[in-house]
C-alpha positions in Angstrom: 0.0 0.0 0.0 1.3 3.4 -1.0 0.9 6.5 1.2 0.7 10.1 0.1 3.4 12.6 1.1 0.7 14.3 3.3 0.1 11.1 5.4 3.8 10.4 5.9 4.6 13.9 6.8 7.2 14.1 4.1 7.5 17.4 2.1 6.0 17.5 -1.3 8.4 17.9 -4.3 8.8 21.6 -5.1 9.2 22.9 -8.6 11.0 26.2 -8.9 8.7 28.9 -10.1 10.8 29.8 -13.1 10.9 26.2 -14.3 7.2 25.8 -13.7 6.5 29.0 -15.7 8.6 27.7 -18.6 6.7 24.5 -18.7 3.3 26.2 -18.6 4.4 28.7 -21.4 5.6 25.8 -23.5 2.3 24.0 -23.0 0.2 26.9 -24.1 2.4 27.6 -27.1 2.1 24.0 -28.2 -1.7 24.2 -27.9 -1.9 27.3 -30.0 0.3 25.7 -32.6 -1.9 22.6 -32.7 -5.3 24.2 -32.6 -4.8 27.7 -33.9 -6.4 30.8 -32.3 -8.2 30.0 -29.0 -10.1 31.9 -26.2 -8.7 31.9 -22.7 -11.6 29.5 -21.7 -10.7 27.1 -24.5 -7.0 27.2 -23.5 -8.0 26.6 -19.9 -10.0 23.5 -20.8 -7.3 22.1 -23.0 -4.4 22.9 -20.7 -5.9 22.0 -17.3 -4.2 25.0 -15.7 -5.9 26.9 -13.0 -7.6 30.2 -13.9 -5.0 32.2 -11.9 -2.0 30.4 -13.5 -3.5 30.6 -17.0 -4.1 34.4 -16.8 -0.6 34.9 -15.4 1.1 32.9 -18.1 -1.0 34.4 -20.9 -0.3 37.8 -19.6 3.5 37.2 -19.8 3.2 35.8 -23.3 1.2 38.8 -24.5 3.5 41.3 -22.8 6.6 39.9 -24.5 4.8 39.8 -27.9 4.9 36.0 -28.4 1.0 35.8 -28.3 -1.4 38.3 -29.8 -4.9 39.0 -28.3 -7.7 40.3 -30.4 -11.5 40.4 -30.7 -12.8 39.1 -34.0 -15.2 41.6 -35.7 -18.2 39.2 -35.7 -17.8 38.7 -31.9 -17.3 42.4 -31.3 -20.7 43.2 -32.7 -22.5 40.9 -30.2 -23.9 42.0 -26.9 -22.0 41.4 -23.7 -18.3 41.4 -23.0 -16.5 40.1 -26.1 -14.2 37.1 -25.7 -10.6 37.7 -26.7 -9.0 35.3 -29.1 -5.3 34.4 -28.5 -3.0 33.5 -31.4 0.8 33.1 -32.0 2.5 36.2 -33.2 4.1 35.1 -36.5 6.8 37.8 -36.2 7.9 36.6 -32.7 9.9 33.6 -31.7 11.3 33.1 -35.2 14.1 30.7 -35.8 16.8 30.9 -38.5 19.1 28.2 -39.8 22.1 29.4 -41.8 24.6 27.2 -43.7 28.0 28.8 -44.5 29.1 26.4 -47.3 32.4 26.9 -49.1 30.8 28.6 -52.1 27.3 29.7 -50.9 25.2 30.9 -48.0 21.9 29.2 -47.4 19.1 30.2 -45.0 15.9 28.6 -43.7 13.3 30.3 -41.6 10.7 28.9 -39.2 8.0 30.9 -37.6 6.5 30.8 -34.1 4.1 28.1 -35.1 7.0 25.9 -36.1 6.2 26.2 -39.8 9.2 26.3 -42.1 8.3 29.3 -44.1 11.0 28.9 -46.8 14.6 28.7 -47.8 16.9 30.8 -49.9 20.5 30.7 -51.0 23.1 32.8 -52.7 26.5 31.7 -54.2 29.8 33.6 -53.5 33.5 33.2 -54.2 35.5 30.9 -52.0 37.6 33.8 -50.7 34.6 36.0 -49.6 35.3 37.5 -46.1 33.2 36.2 -43.2 31.6 39.6 -42.6 30.4 39.7 -46.2 29.0 36.2 -45.8 27.1 37.2 -42.7 25.7 40.2 -44.5 24.4 37.9 -47.2 22.8 35.7 -44.6 21.0 38.8 -43.1 19.8 39.9 -46.5 18.4 36.4 -47.3 16.8 36.1 -43.9 15.2 39.5 -44.1 13.7 38.5 -47.5 12.3 35.2 -46.1 10.7 36.9 -43.2 9.0 39.5 -45.4 11.2 42.4 -44.3 10.2 42.0 -40.7 13.5 40.8 -39.4 14.8 42.9 -36.6 17.0 42.5 -33.6 15.1 40.8 -30.8 12.5 39.1 -33.1 14.5 35.9 -33.2 14.5 33.2 -30.5 17.7 31.7 -31.9 19.9 30.9 -34.9 21.4 27.6 -35.9 24.6 27.7 -37.9 26.2 25.0 -40.1 29.8 25.2 -41.0 32.3 23.0 -42.9 34.6 20.7 -41.0 34.7 19.2 -37.5 32.9 21.2 -34.8 33.9 20.1 -31.3 31.7 20.4 -28.2 32.6 23.7 -26.3 31.6 22.3 -22.9 34.5 19.8 -23.2 37.0 22.6 -23.6 37.7 21.6 -27.2 37.8 23.8 -30.3 36.5 23.3 -33.8 38.2 24.4 -37.0 39.8 27.8 -36.9 37.5 30.8 -37.2 34.3 29.2 -35.8 34.3 31.4 -32.7 34.6 34.4 -35.0 31.7 33.2 -37.2 29.5 32.7 -34.1 30.3 36.1 -32.8 29.7 37.8 -36.1 26.2 36.1 -36.4 25.3 37.0 -32.8 26.3 40.6 -33.3 24.5 41.0 -36.7 21.2 39.2 -35.7 21.1 39.9 -32.0 20.2 36.3 -31.0 21.7 33.2 -29.4 23.6 31.0 -31.8 24.2 27.3 -31.9 26.8 25.9 -34.3 27.4 22.5 -35.7 28.9 20.7 -38.8 26.8 21.4 -41.9 26.8 17.8 -43.2 25.7 16.5 -39.8 22.9 19.0 -39.8 21.8 17.8 -43.2 21.5 14.3 -41.7 19.2 15.6 -39.0 17.0 17.4 -41.6 16.6 14.4 -43.8 15.2 12.4 -40.8 12.6 15.1 -40.2 11.5 16.4 -43.6 13.5 14.5 -46.2 14.3 11.0 -47.6 14.4 9.3 -44.1 11.4 11.2 -42.6 10.2 9.3 -39.6 13.1 6.9 -39.4 15.0 6.5 -36.1 18.4 5.2 -37.2 19.9 6.9 -40.2 23.3 6.9 -41.9 23.8 10.0 -44.1 26.7 10.5 -46.5 27.4 13.6 -48.6 29.5 13.3 -51.8 30.4 16.9 -52.6 33.6 18.9 -52.8 34.3 17.2 -49.5 33.0 13.9 -48.2 31.3 13.7 -44.8 28.3 12.5 -43.1 26.2 12.1 -40.0 24.4 9.6 -37.8 21.0 9.8 -36.3 20.6 7.2 -33.6 17.3 6.5 -31.9 16.0 9.7 -33.4 18.8 11.9 -32.0 21.8 13.4 -33.8 24.9 11.6 -32.7 28.0 13.8 -32.1 30.3 11.3 -30.4 32.3 11.8 -27.2 34.1 14.9 -28.6 31.5 16.2 -31.0 33.3 15.2 -34.2 31.5 12.1 -35.4 30.5 11.6 -39.0 33.9 12.1 -40.7 33.3 9.2 -43.0 35.3 10.9 -45.7 38.5 10.2 -43.8 38.1 6.4 -43.6 40.9 4.9 -45.7 40.0 2.9 -48.7 43.5 2.6 -50.2 46.5 2.6 -48.0 48.7 3.2 -51.0 46.5 5.9 -52.4 46.7 9.7 -52.6 47.5 11.9 -49.6 44.5 13.5 -48.0 44.2 17.0 -46.6 43.5 15.4 -43.1 47.0 14.0 -43.1 45.9 10.4 -43.9 46.4 8.4 -47.1 43.8 7.0 -49.5 40.8 8.4 -47.6 37.4 8.1 -49.2 37.5 11.9 -49.9 40.5 11.3 -52.2 38.4 9.1 -54.5 34.8 10.2 -54.0 34.8 14.0 -53.8 33.8 16.1 -56.7 37.4 17.1 -57.5 38.7 13.5 -57.2 36.1 12.1 -59.5 36.6 14.8 -62.1 40.4 14.2 -62.0 39.9 10.5 -62.4 37.7 11.1 -65.4 40.4 13.3 -66.9 43.0 10.6 -66.4 40.6 8.1 -68.1 40.6 10.3 -71.2 37.5 12.4 -70.5 37.1 16.2 -70.1 34.6 17.7 -67.7 35.1 21.0 -66.0 32.3 20.5 -63.4 29.6 18.1 -62.3 27.0 19.1 -64.9 29.5 18.3 -67.7 30.2 15.0 -66.1 26.5 14.2 -66.0 26.2 15.1 -69.6 28.9 12.7 -70.4 27.1 9.9 -68.5 23.9 10.7 -70.3 25.7 10.4 -73.7 26.8 6.9 -72.8 30.5 7.9 -72.3 32.2 4.6 -71.2 35.0 6.3 -69.3 32.5 8.3 -67.2 30.5 5.2 -66.3 33.7 3.3 -65.4 34.9 6.1 -63.1 31.5 6.4 -61.3 31.3 2.6 -60.9 34.7 2.6 -59.3 33.7 5.5 -57.1 30.5 3.7 -56.1 32.4 0.6 -55.1 34.7 2.6 -52.8 31.6 4.3 -51.2 29.8 1.1 -50.8 32.8 -0.5 -49.0 32.9 2.4 -46.5 29.2 2.3 -45.9 29.3 -1.4 -45.3 31.9 -0.9 -42.6 29.9 1.8 -40.9 26.7 -0.3 -41.2 28.4 -3.2 -39.3 29.2 -0.8 -36.5 25.9 1.1 -36.2 23.2 -0.9 -37.9 21.1 1.9 -39.6 17.6 1.4 -40.9 18.2 3.7 -43.9 21.2 5.1 -45.8 20.7 8.6 -47.3 23.1 9.8 -49.9 23.4 13.5 -50.7 25.7 15.9 -52.6 26.2 16.8 -56.2 27.6 13.4 -57.3 24.2 11.7 -56.4 22.9 13.4 -59.6 24.7 10.6 -61.4 21.7 8.4 -60.5 22.0 4.7 -61.3 25.6 5.1 -62.6 26.6 5.7 -58.9 23.8 4.3 -56.9 23.8 0.8 -58.4 27.5 0.1 -57.8 27.0 1.3 -54.2 24.1 -1.0 -53.7 26.0 -4.0 -55.3 28.9 -3.5 -52.9 26.6 -3.3 -49.9 24.8 -6.4 -51.0 28.0 -8.4 -51.3 29.8 -7.0 -48.3 27.3 -6.5 -45.5 27.0 -9.6 -43.4 23.6 -11.2 -43.7 21.4 -10.4 -40.7 23.2 -7.1 -40.1 21.4 -4.0 -41.5 18.9 -6.1 -43.4 16.8 -5.2 -45.3 19.0 -2.1 -46.0 17.4 0.8 -47.8 19.5 3.3 -49.8 17.9 6.6 -50.8 19.0 9.8 -52.5 18.6 12.9 -50.2 15.3 14.7 -50.6 16.1 18.2 -49.5 18.8 19.2 -52.0 20.9 22.3 -51.2 18.6 23.3 -48.4 19.3 20.3 -46.1 22.0 21.9 -43.9 20.1 25.2 -43.3 16.9 23.2 -42.4 19.0 21.0 -40.1 20.3 24.2 -38.4 16.7 25.1 -37.6 16.1 21.6 -36.3 19.1 22.0 -34.1 17.5 24.9 -32.4 14.2 22.9 -31.9 16.2 20.2 -30.2 17.6 22.8 -27.7 14.2 24.3 -26.8 13.3 24.2 -23.1 12.0 20.9 -21.8 8.3 20.7 -22.5 8.3 23.1 -25.4 7.9 20.1 -27.7 5.8 17.4 -26.0 5.1 14.0 -27.4 3.1 14.3 -30.6 4.2 17.8 -31.3 4.9 18.1 -35.0 8.4 19.2 -36.1 6.7 21.6 -38.5 5.5 21.7 -42.0 8.0 22.1 -44.7 7.4 24.8 -47.3 10.6 25.4 -49.3 11.2 28.2 -51.8 14.1 28.0 -54.1 
């Protein structure tokens, strides 16, 4: 038989007021996202909060501009005291995701209702200064938010950058310049900033809105100017003990191969990056200045192009098989420009996986091309912010948001 704390004389658990307030605010915001505009009475019924608590929390949310109170015209004309309707303020609590890629800036915006309102991007030269890149991000974000962007309107900004990003709480540093990038973004936008590896963020976005939506265990690999990836394990982005997981491009596939920028030899990046594949095609007798020209050669039936992509696919499949044996994903998602090669690359990858992965491990294994294109990392940066919201802000069943992407 169990006894209540009152009968035992033991003190009841006490929740600090600030923590309790945060949970109540999160609950009301979630209800407004799910149901749309509601009266105070309707909010009280759905939330179960006392009248006093409800009015206190609603008052705080309207005072800080997160929630708007209004009286619809049809109600205003009726007799008696009109009932106010409460709704989320679309210009408050906005979140931005920014990817600083080597040759472009990409931005995604989410409103207070957790709807992704759109994405935008702009290319730039590889030597463009960081301040100029941040200015591009501001311009794109201001356009996405309808010119309403202002300091204080944002609840946070997620930032994706190239290269390993270590966890600051462990006293480790990422690649040079990341502290500068974070500081420039905070100064320009006036909001808290979270930073992570751009490819790892793309992995997160693909599990929410992309090719692996709804999956819990996902292996993501991007074949671009660099080669990297990310893991989502049990629905959560995996960073590893030091925050630098997902560097699959630096797994060696040829101990006698070319030197890699990481200091290793024969890494996957030396054979499966855009530059490496174009160089291999040139050595094989072809001529392609960029990926579109290589794709055109494939479509024309160029034998050398097909041979180069088949060899690349075999290397990629071998690395993916090794990682599959270690982590056992449900789905593999492949992103990056080289995936545009379609079957010429995907089929060799799948063949290698089929002949290499031990039966019973990662079976049935599904391989899919990424579904979010260039917008994946910026969308993942928004998802990073969502994952760091106060506890209770996203209760079970709370949708991650509807995706509406503009190119």
